[in-house]
C-alpha positions as CSV (number, residue, x, y, z in Angstrom):
1,M,5.1,4.1,12.8
2,K,6.7,4.2,9.5
3,V,6.4,7.4,7.6
4,V,7.4,8.1,3.9
5,C,8.1,12.0,3.4
6,V,7.9,13.5,-0.2
7,G,9.6,16.8,-1.3
8,E,12.4,19.0,-1.0
9,A,12.5,19.8,2.2
10,S,15.2,18.3,4.4
11,G,15.1,20.9,7.1
12,L,11.2,20.5,7.6
13,W,11.4,16.7,7.5
14,R,14.1,16.5,10.5
15,T,11.8,19.1,12.5
16,I,8.8,16.6,11.9
17,A,10.9,13.5,12.8
18,L,11.9,15.0,16.1
19,I,8.0,16.1,16.7
20,L,6.5,12.5,15.9
21,R,9.3,11.0,17.9
22,V,7.6,12.1,20.8
23,R,4.8,10.4,20.2
24,W,6.2,7.2,18.3
25,P,9.9,6.5,19.4
26,D,10.2,3.8,17.2
27,L,9.7,6.1,14.0
28,T,11.3,5.2,10.6
29,M,11.0,8.1,8.6
30,L,11.9,7.3,5.0
31,Q,12.7,10.5,2.5
32,A,12.1,11.0,-1.1
33,T,12.6,14.6,-3.2
34,E,11.2,13.3,-6.4
35,A,7.6,11.8,-6.7
36,R,8.6,8.8,-8.7
37,E,11.0,7.6,-5.7
38,G,8.3,8.5,-3.5
39,I,5.6,6.1,-5.2
40,E,8.5,3.8,-5.4
41,L,8.9,3.9,-1.6
42,I,5.2,3.8,-0.8
43,Y,5.0,0.3,-3.0
44,R,8.1,-1.3,-1.4
45,E,7.8,0.0,2.3
46,E,4.0,0.0,2.6
47,P,4.2,2.9,5.8
48,D,1.5,4.0,7.9
49,T,1.0,7.4,7.0
50,I,2.5,9.7,3.8
51,I,3.8,13.2,3.9
52,V,3.9,15.6,1.0
53,H,5.7,18.9,1.4
54,W,3.9,21.3,-1.6
55,D,5.8,24.4,-2.5
56,P,5.0,26.1,-5.9
57,A,8.9,26.9,-6.3
58,T,9.6,23.0,-6.5
59,T,9.0,20.7,-9.4
60,L,7.0,18.5,-7.3
61,D,3.6,18.2,-8.5
62,C,1.5,17.4,-5.4
63,F,-1.7,16.8,-7.2
64,D,-0.5,14.6,-9.5
65,F,1.5,12.9,-7.0
66,I,-2.0,12.5,-4.6
67,S,-3.7,11.1,-7.6
68,E,-1.0,8.4,-8.4
69,V,-0.9,7.3,-4.9
70,R,-4.7,7.2,-4.7
71,S,-4.6,5.0,-7.8
72,F,-3.2,1.9,-5.7
73,S,-3.4,2.6,-2.3
74,D,-5.6,4.4,0.7
75,I,-2.6,5.2,3.0
76,P,-3.6,8.3,4.9
77,L,-1.5,11.0,3.2
78,I,-0.8,14.6,4.8
79,V,-0.1,17.7,2.8
80,V,2.4,20.1,4.4
81,S,2.3,23.6,2.9
82,R,2.5,26.9,3.6
83,S,0.3,27.8,1.5
84,N,-3.1,29.2,2.5
85,D,-4.7,29.4,-0.8
86,A,-8.2,28.0,-0.1
87,T,-8.5,26.3,-3.8
88,D,-5.3,24.7,-3.4
89,K,-6.3,22.8,-0.5
90,V,-9.7,22.0,-1.7
91,R,-8.2,20.5,-4.9
92,A,-5.5,18.3,-2.6
93,L,-8.5,17.2,0.0
94,E,-10.5,16.5,-3.5
95,M,-8.1,14.4,-4.9
96,G,-7.3,12.2,-2.0
97,A,-5.4,14.0,0.6
98,D,-6.7,13.5,4.2
99,D,-5.6,16.5,5.6
100,W,-3.8,19.9,5.0
101,V,-1.5,21.4,7.4
102,T,1.0,24.0,7.7
103,P,4.2,24.3,9.5
104,S,2.5,26.5,11.9
105,T,0.7,24.0,13.5
106,L,3.6,22.4,14.8
107,P,4.6,20.9,17.2
108,M,2.1,19.5,19.3
109,E,-0.8,20.2,17.4
110,F,1.0,18.3,14.3
111,I,1.1,15.1,16.7
112,A,-2.6,15.8,17.3
113,E,-3.3,16.1,13.5
114,V,-1.6,12.8,12.8
115,N,-3.3,10.6,15.4
116,A,-6.6,11.9,14.5
117,I,-6.0,11.1,10.8
118,L,-4.6,8.0,11.8
119,R,-7.7,6.9,13.8
120,R,-10.0,8.3,11.0
121,C,-8.6,6.1,8.4
122,S,-8.3,3.0,10.7
123,P,-9.5,-0.2,9.3
124,R,-11.0,-1.5,12.9
125,D,-14.1,-0.5,11.7
126,K,-13.9,-2.7,8.4
127,E,-13.7,-6.6,8.4
128,L,-10.2,-7.2,9.7
129,T,-10.2,-11.0,8.5
130,S,-11.8,-12.1,5.4
131,S,-12.2,-16.0,4.0
132,F,-12.2,-17.0,0.6
133,L,-12.4,-20.4,-1.4
134,D,-15.2,-21.5,1.3
135,G,-13.0,-21.0,4.2
136,K,-9.9,-22.6,2.6
137,L,-8.0,-19.1,2.5
138,T,-8.3,-16.7,5.0
139,I,-6.5,-13.5,5.5
140,N,-6.1,-10.9,8.4
141,Y,-5.6,-7.7,7.0
142,A,-4.8,-5.9,10.2
143,T,-1.7,-8.4,11.1
144,R,-0.8,-9.3,7.3
145,E,-1.3,-12.7,8.4
146,V,-2.3,-15.7,5.9
147,F,-4.1,-18.9,6.9
148,V,-4.8,-21.8,4.6
149,Y,-6.8,-25.0,5.4
150,G,-6.4,-23.3,8.9
151,K,-2.8,-23.1,9.2
152,A,-0.6,-19.9,9.4
153,V,1.4,-19.4,6.1
154,K,4.6,-17.0,6.2
155,L,4.7,-15.0,3.1
156,I,7.0,-12.3,2.3
157,P,5.8,-8.7,1.3
158,I,5.4,-9.5,-2.3
159,E,3.9,-12.5,-2.1
160,Y,1.3,-10.8,0.0
161,K,0.5,-8.3,-2.3
162,I,0.1,-11.0,-5.3
163,V,-2.3,-12.9,-3.1
164,C,-3.9,-9.7,-2.4
165,Q,-4.3,-9.0,-5.6
166,L,-6.1,-12.2,-6.7
167,V,-8.3,-12.5,-3.7
168,K,-9.8,-8.6,-4.7
169,S,-10.2,-10.1,-8.0
170,E,-12.8,-12.6,-6.7
171,G,-12.0,-15.6,-9.0
172,S,-11.3,-13.4,-12.3
173,V,-8.6,-14.0,-14.0
174,V,-5.5,-11.4,-13.0
175,S,-3.1,-10.1,-16.0
176,R,0.5,-10.9,-15.2
177,S,1.1,-7.2,-15.8
178,T,-1.4,-6.5,-13.2
179,L,0.1,-9.0,-10.8
180,L,3.9,-7.2,-11.5
181,H,2.5,-3.9,-10.7
182,S,1.0,-4.6,-7.6
183,G,3.9,-6.6,-6.0
184,W,6.8,-4.1,-7.5
185,G,5.3,-0.8,-8.8
186,P,3.7,0.7,-12.0
187,D,6.8,1.2,-13.8
188,Y,8.0,-2.3,-13.2
189,R,8.8,-4.3,-16.6
190,A,10.0,-8.1,-16.3
191,A,9.5,-11.1,-18.3
192,P,6.6,-13.4,-17.4
193,E,9.1,-16.4,-16.3
194,F,9.9,-13.5,-13.2
195,L,6.5,-13.7,-11.8
196,K,6.1,-17.4,-12.6
197,K,8.8,-17.8,-10.2
198,Y,7.0,-16.0,-7.4
199,I,3.9,-18.5,-8.0
200,H,5.5,-21.3,-7.9
201,R,6.7,-20.1,-4.2
202,L,3.6,-19.1,-3.4
203,R,2.1,-22.5,-4.2
204,F,4.8,-24.3,-2.7
205,K,3.3,-22.5,0.8
206,M,-0.6,-22.8,0.2
207,E,-1.0,-25.6,-2.2
208,R,-1.3,-29.1,-0.4
209,D,0.0,-30.4,-3.7
210,P,1.6,-27.9,-5.6
211,A,1.9,-29.9,-8.8
212,H,-1.6,-30.3,-8.9
213,P,-2.6,-26.5,-7.7
214,Q,-6.3,-26.1,-6.0
215,L,-6.3,-22.2,-5.2
216,I,-3.8,-20.9,-7.3
217,V,-4.9,-21.5,-11.2
218,T,-3.1,-20.5,-14.2
219,E,-5.1,-19.4,-17.4
220,R,-2.6,-19.9,-20.3
221,G,-1.6,-16.8,-22.1
222,V,-3.5,-14.7,-19.6
223,G,-2.5,-14.5,-16.1
224,Y,-3.8,-16.1,-12.5
225,R,-6.5,-16.5,-10.4
226,L,-8.0,-17.9,-7.5
227,A,-9.8,-20.9,-7.9
228,R,-13.6,-20.1,-7.8
229,P,-15.6,-21.6,-4.2
230,G,-17.1,-24.7,-4.6
231,G,-16.0,-25.5,-7.9
232,A,-13.3,-27.3,-9.6
233,P,-9.9,-25.5,-10.0
234,E,-10.4,-26.2,-13.6
């Protein structure tokens, strides 16, 4: 169980860590005080749950943070706040938070809350395994396993994110900037050659003949795409 906690609440995070370890002894808890640091942690670590502490007296804008997270991720997100303002709670939920809890629900009630949210947000009712390119490429989203021509291909997290972004676009061209953002975060800046290095690694792992790619196709001057099913890679 991996949790990213965002906000200025070191004492609260210690309490929550003790509570969650009752249910998840292998808990890994990562903390960030600022929104940007939290976004970077979420991109890099891909946690099971995000917990945000909102206090009107702090500089963290909870609502902007929720909106930004939901622009790229559907990871379960819980807001912890002492505020009982119904307007704030409704606003947070409408912007994409999965629940709003107060410290008074601690400790065992909080475990129940997190369990319920994880069950509700579990992908088990969705298609966990999908095939692409006429079955040449298969992704198991539950285990993050990738199979090419029926064989498992071991990808590092950034490579996996790039492949998922290409798959998401269903054969349409994906710009270099979009692929950089999906792999390294929205504020990442790098030369095209940097991304090219990772595409080269992916082709080496996935293609039968990396020098003549049949799966990941270059669109010169624009970006990359997956070859279209049933057609030539162009």
